[in-house]
C-alpha positions in Angstrom: 111.0 126.4 151.0 112.1 129.6 149.3 112.3 127.6 146.0 108.9 126.1 146.5 107.3 129.6 147.2 109.1 130.8 144.1 107.5 128.0 142.0 104.0 129.0 143.4 104.8 132.6 142.5 105.6 131.5 138.9 102.1 129.9 138.5 100.6 133.2 139.6 102.9 135.1 137.1 102.0 132.8 134.1 98.2 133.1 135.0 98.4 136.9 135.3 100.4 137.2 132.1 97.9 135.2 130.0 94.9 136.9 131.5 96.4 140.2 130.6 96.4 139.2 126.9 92.7 138.2 127.0 90.0 140.8 126.2 86.9 138.5 126.6 85.7 138.7 130.1 84.0 135.3 130.0 87.3 133.6 128.9 89.1 135.6 131.5 86.8 134.3 134.4 87.3 130.7 133.2 91.1 131.0 133.0 91.3 132.8 136.3 89.2 129.9 137.9 91.6 127.3 136.3 94.9 129.0 137.6 93.2 129.6 141.1 92.4 125.9 141.2 95.9 124.9 140.1 97.5 127.3 142.6 95.4 126.0 145.6 95.9 122.3 144.5 99.7 123.0 144.8 99.4 124.7 148.0 97.2 121.8 149.3 99.8 119.3 148.2 102.5 121.4 150.1 100.4 121.8 153.1 99.3 118.2 153.6 102.1 116.3 151.7 105.1 118.6 152.2 105.9 119.0 148.5 104.5 120.5 145.2 102.1 118.1 143.3 104.0 114.9 142.7 103.4 111.1 142.3 102.3 110.9 146.0 99.7 113.5 145.6 98.4 111.8 142.3 98.0 108.6 144.3 95.8 110.1 146.9 93.7 112.3 144.5 90.5 110.2 144.7 86.9 111.1 145.5 87.1 108.7 148.5 89.8 110.8 149.9 87.5 113.7 150.0 86.2 112.1 153.2 89.4 113.3 154.8 87.9 116.8 154.5 86.0 116.3 157.7 89.3 115.6 159.5 91.0 118.8 158.3 88.0 121.3 158.6 90.4 124.4 159.2 92.5 123.4 156.2 89.5 123.0 154.0 88.1 126.3 155.1 91.4 128.0 154.4 91.6 126.3 150.9 88.3 127.6 149.9 89.2 131.2 151.1 92.5 131.0 149.4 90.8 130.0 146.1 88.4 132.9 146.3 91.2 135.3 147.1 93.4 134.0 144.2 90.7 134.1 141.7 89.8 137.7 142.7 93.4 138.9 142.5 94.0 137.1 139.3 91.0 138.4 137.6 90.8 142.2 138.7 94.5 142.7 138.6 94.6 141.3 135.0 91.5 143.5 134.1 93.4 146.6 135.3 96.6 145.6 133.4 94.5 144.8 130.4 93.3 148.6 130.2 96.9 149.9 130.2 98.2 150.4 126.6 101.9 150.3 126.0 104.2 149.3 123.1 104.8 145.6 122.6 102.6 144.6 125.5 101.8 141.2 123.9 105.5 140.4 123.4 106.4 141.5 126.9 103.8 139.3 128.7 104.4 136.4 126.3 108.1 136.5 127.2 107.3 136.6 130.8 105.1 133.5 130.5 107.8 131.6 128.5 110.5 132.4 131.1 108.2 131.6 134.1 107.2 128.2 132.5 110.9 127.5 131.6 111.9 128.1 135.2 109.3 125.3 136.4 111.5 122.8 134.7 114.3 123.3 137.3 115.0 120.2 139.5 112.2 119.6 141.9 110.1 122.3 140.1 106.4 122.0 139.2 107.2 120.7 135.6 109.7 118.1 136.9 107.2 116.8 139.3 104.5 116.5 136.6 107.0 114.6 134.5 107.4 112.2 137.4 103.7 111.4 137.2 103.7 111.1 133.4 106.7 108.7 133.6 104.7 106.4 135.7 101.5 106.8 133.7 103.2 105.9 130.3 104.3 102.5 131.7 103.1 99.6 129.4 101.6 96.3 130.4 104.4 93.7 129.9 105.0 90.1 131.0 107.0 89.6 134.1 110.0 87.9 132.3 110.3 91.1 130.1 110.2 93.3 133.2 113.0 91.3 134.7 115.1 91.6 131.6 114.6 95.4 131.6 116.7 95.3 134.8 119.1 92.9 133.3 117.8 90.0 135.4 117.8 86.5 133.8 114.3 85.2 134.2 115.7 81.8 134.5 117.9 82.7 137.4 115.4 84.9 139.2 114.1 83.1 142.4 110.4 83.4 142.4 108.1 83.1 145.6 107.6 79.4 145.2 111.3 78.7 144.6 112.6 80.3 147.8 114.6 78.0 150.1 115.4 79.4 153.5 116.6 78.4 156.9 115.5 79.9 160.1 117.6 82.3 162.1 116.6 84.7 164.9 113.1 86.0 165.9 112.3 89.3 164.3 110.4 92.3 165.5 109.8 95.3 163.2 108.3 98.5 164.3 107.3 101.1 161.7 106.7 104.4 163.4 104.4 106.8 161.7 106.3 109.9 160.5 108.9 109.8 163.4 111.8 111.0 161.3 115.5 111.2 162.3 115.2 114.7 163.7 113.3 113.4 166.8 116.4 111.4 167.6 119.2 113.7 166.9 117.9 117.3 167.3 118.3 118.7 170.8 114.9 120.2 170.8 113.5 116.7 171.3 115.7 115.4 174.0 112.7 115.3 176.4 110.3 113.8 173.8 112.1 110.7 172.7 114.6 110.0 175.6 114.5 106.1 175.2 115.0 106.0 171.3 117.7 108.7 171.6 119.4 106.5 174.2 119.1 103.4 171.9 120.6 105.4 168.9 123.9 105.6 170.9 123.9 101.9 172.0 122.5 100.2 168.9 123.3 100.4 165.2 121.9 103.6 163.9 121.8 104.0 160.1 121.0 107.2 158.1 118.2 106.3 155.6 117.2 109.0 153.2 113.7 108.6 151.9 113.1 107.5 148.3 110.6 108.3 145.7 108.0 105.6 145.5 108.3 104.7 149.3 107.4 108.2 150.7 103.8 107.4 152.0 102.5 104.7 154.3 101.5 102.2 151.7 104.6 102.8 149.6 106.7 102.4 152.6 105.1 99.0 153.6 105.3 97.8 150.0 109.1 98.7 149.9 109.6 97.0 153.3 108.1 93.8 152.1 109.6 93.8 148.5 112.6 96.0 148.4 110.9 97.8 145.4 109.6 101.4 145.2 105.9 101.4 145.0 105.3 102.7 141.5 102.0 101.8 139.8 100.1 103.5 137.1 96.6 103.0 138.5 94.9 105.7 140.6 95.2 106.0 144.4 96.1 102.9 146.5 93.6 101.1 144.4 96.5 99.3 142.5 96.9 96.9 145.5 93.3 96.6 146.5 92.5 94.0 144.0 95.9 92.3 144.2 95.9 88.7 145.6 99.1 87.2 144.2 102.6 88.2 143.2 105.7 87.2 141.2 107.9 89.5 143.1 109.7 87.6 145.8 109.5 89.4 149.1 110.4 89.3 152.8 107.5 87.2 153.8 108.3 84.5 151.2 111.7 83.9 152.7 110.3 83.9 156.2 107.4 81.5 155.4 110.0 79.1 153.6 112.1 79.3 156.8 109.1 78.3 158.9 108.4 81.6 160.6 105.0 82.5 162.2 104.2 85.9 161.0 101.9 88.5 162.6 101.2 92.2 161.8 99.5 94.4 164.4 98.1 97.6 163.2 95.3 100.0 163.9 93.3 99.7 160.9 94.1 97.6 157.7 91.9 100.0 155.5 94.3 102.8 156.2 96.3 103.6 153.1 95.4 100.0 151.6 97.9 98.3 154.1 95.7 95.3 154.6 95.5 94.6 150.8 99.4 94.5 150.7 99.6 92.2 153.7 97.1 89.8 152.1 99.0 89.9 148.8 102.3 88.9 150.8 100.4 86.4 152.9 101.0 88.0 156.2 98.5 87.4 158.8 97.3 90.7 160.7 95.3 91.8 163.6 93.6 95.0 163.9 90.8 96.8 165.9 88.0 94.4 165.0 90.2 91.4 166.1 90.7 92.3 169.7 88.4 91.4 172.6 89.1 94.5 174.6 86.8 97.5 174.0 89.4 100.1 173.2 88.6 103.6 172.3 89.1 104.2 168.6 89.6 107.1 166.1 89.3 107.5 162.4 92.4 105.4 161.7 91.8 102.6 164.1 93.4 102.0 167.5 95.5 104.4 169.5 99.1 103.4 169.9 99.1 102.4 173.5 96.4 99.9 172.9 98.2 98.7 169.8 101.4 98.0 171.9 99.3 96.4 174.5 98.0 93.8 172.0 101.5 93.5 170.5 102.7 92.3 173.9 99.9 89.8 174.1 100.8 88.6 170.6 104.4 88.3 171.6 103.4 85.9 174.5 101.4 83.8 171.8 104.2 83.7 169.3 106.8 82.8 172.0 104.6 80.0 173.3 104.5 78.2 169.9 108.1 77.2 169.9 108.8 78.4 166.4 110.7 81.4 165.0 108.6 84.5 164.5 108.4 87.8 162.9 106.2 90.4 164.6 105.5 93.5 162.8 103.8 96.7 164.2 102.7 99.9 162.5 101.9 103.0 164.7 99.7 105.9 163.8 99.5 108.5 166.6 102.3 110.7 165.3 100.5 111.4 162.0 100.9 114.9 160.9 100.2 117.7 161.2 99.2 117.7 164.9 99.2 114.0 165.9 96.2 111.9 166.8 95.1 113.0 170.3 94.9 110.5 172.8 93.7 112.3 175.9 94.7 109.5 178.2 98.4 110.4 177.7 98.0 113.9 179.2 98.1 112.6 182.7 100.6 109.8 182.0 103.4 111.7 180.3 105.6 114.8 180.8 104.0 117.9 179.4 105.2 118.6 175.9 105.0 121.7 173.7 102.4 120.4 171.5 100.1 117.4 170.9 102.4 115.9 168.2 105.3 115.7 170.7 103.1 114.3 173.3 102.3 111.5 170.9 105.8 110.9 170.0 106.6 110.7 173.7 103.9 108.1 174.0 105.3 106.0 171.3 108.8 106.3 172.8 107.5 105.0 176.1 105.6 102.1 174.4 108.7 101.0 172.5 110.6 100.9 175.7 108.0 98.8 177.4 107.8 96.4 174.4 111.6 95.9 174.5 111.5 95.4 178.3 108.9 92.7 177.7 111.2 91.1 175.1 114.0 91.0 177.7 111.7 89.6 180.5 110.9 86.7 178.1 114.7 86.1 177.7 114.2 86.6 174.0 116.5 89.7 173.4 119.6 87.6 172.5 117.8 85.7 170.0 115.7 88.5 168.4 116.7 91.0 165.9 114.8 94.2 166.3 114.3 96.9 163.7 112.8 100.3 164.3 112.2 102.9 161.5 109.8 105.6 160.4 107.6 104.9 157.4 108.3 108.3 155.8 109.1 111.9 156.8 106.5 114.0 158.5 104.3 115.3 155.8 103.0 118.9 155.2 104.2 122.2 156.3 101.9 122.8 159.2 103.3 120.5 161.9 104.5 122.7 164.8 107.8 120.5 165.1 109.0 121.2 161.7 110.8 124.3 162.8 113.1 122.3 165.2 114.3 119.7 162.5 117.8 120.2 161.1 118.5 119.8 157.4 118.9 117.5 155.6 115.9 115.7 157.1 116.0 111.9 156.7 114.8 108.6 158.0 116.8 106.0 159.9 117.1 102.4 160.8 117.7 101.5 164.5 118.6 97.9 165.4 120.2 95.7 168.0 122.1 93.9 165.3 125.8 94.8 164.9 126.6 96.2 161.6 129.5 93.6 161.3 126.8 91.0 161.1 125.5 92.4 157.8 126.9 93.6 154.5 126.3 97.2 155.4 128.8 99.6 157.0 127.3 101.7 159.9 128.5 104.8 158.1 126.9 103.8 154.8 123.7 105.5 153.7 120.9 102.9 153.9 117.8 103.1 151.6 114.2 101.7 152.1 114.9 99.2 149.3 117.8 97.6 151.5 115.4 96.8 154.3 114.4 93.2 153.3 118.0 92.3 152.8 119.4 93.8 156.0 116.6 92.5 158.0 117.3 89.0 156.9 121.0 89.3 157.2 120.7 90.7 160.8 118.4 87.9 161.8 120.8 85.3 160.2 118.2 83.8 157.9 120.0 82.0 155.1 118.2 82.0 151.8 118.6 82.0 148.1 116.2 85.1 147.3 117.6 88.2 145.8 116.1 91.8 145.9 116.4 94.8 143.7 119.4 96.1 145.8 121.4 92.9 144.9 121.2 93.9 141.3 122.4 97.6 141.8 126.1 97.7 142.4 126.4 101.5 142.1 124.9 102.8 145.4 126.2 106.4 145.3 123.5 107.4 142.8 120.7 105.2 143.9 118.2 107.8 144.3 118.8 109.1 140.9 118.5 105.5 139.5 115.1 105.4 141.1 113.9 108.6 139.6 115.4 107.8 136.1 113.8 104.5 135.9 110.3 105.1 137.2 108.6 103.8 134.0 110.6 100.6 134.1 109.8 100.2 137.9 106.1 100.7 137.2 106.1 98.2 134.5 107.8 95.7 136.8 105.3 96.3 139.7 102.3 96.0 137.2 103.7 92.6 135.9 104.5 91.3 139.3 101.0 91.7 140.7 98.2 89.3 139.9 94.8 90.8 140.5 91.5 89.2 141.3 90.1 89.5 137.7 93.2 87.9 136.4 93.0 85.0 138.8 89.4 84.5 137.8 90.3 84.5 134.1 92.9 81.8 134.8 90.4 79.6 136.4 
């Protein structure tokens, strides 16, 4: 965090130095406003997203997302106050400095500005993050075959969705938990928060899974789960997938469909982060709050987790009765930062916790325990590969649990599949782009599909590969997706 605060300080210094060199009050006011906006935008990104402005922030910078202001009234109020204070300090301090005459003043403040700006180019600095965004924005529109060749993939050898041949294996259950990162399962402060998951982590296969750029928010995580590709697109917001309806990029669902699996995705709200659009593109049927008969209480993001799991257990009965292999997906939401989504019904059902976020985490822990108990009662456990992982790290800097996490923070994959039944060693670092491959391997689904990870033999520097090839990855994703307008033209 010290480095991030240092980067914020550099913005202030650059703004102050430039303002000190300007005599015109009108121009000074304008520049002070600009730097106050930049400073508060960075602080907002840090507060809500956990990092300085980056690709993730760019994706969510939409007028529509201003609706979220009503869900963060205190943050909105603090942002306005912070802007006013930043403007006043920048303007009036620079006015005072402007009146001080000393030799080589212009050279002095110009050098300070140049040094400050150069320090922004340090790794993970402000300028580096802006370069991440520009590397995505400069991606060109190319044909899918050309995109394949950029990764040295022969277009004639690549297995497209309609060419997948697969044979069924075990049933599959996939649980994506909102922001429930590795610290909840390994740090001693949470031993009374997630006792069941912590117990599973000592009995099941437990992989460390560092979070990747392009997969570090809800929709990006889901896209990577289904495709094995980071979710880089050069359109704004989650809009890049809202008009998508077909894809050339072979994904997890294409393999399962070819193998005859029934697929069902249970989630609270398909409109949250564009998740429904991704599921439609990859032809996975989903059920959400409007599809259930029960009159459940709801919040801005759909169903509460305990109601979601109740419906998941019903869906499990349905899938089991159909005498076909199945893949059941779930995405939770109650552990969303910074304070969790309060479900007051849990206060009398669960042990008291230090804060609401931990109470919601405890609730998810109990629901997962009950779901797996249901799998056992149906005598499905031996023929079902279960995968549990968080969608991304807990975002922002305001969550009360952050002080209890040890470094380095990370994600994980927890599964009842022995690592010996996959091509991955339990001590290896797993990455989100590996998920489709390891899920299919663990479920013993035989197929001819290949994912990005199959073409990347050098895993040691995989995160750097993702960062260094953002433009090519963006071009690949753009070329893979067929949108509504494109399909209409083809007709």
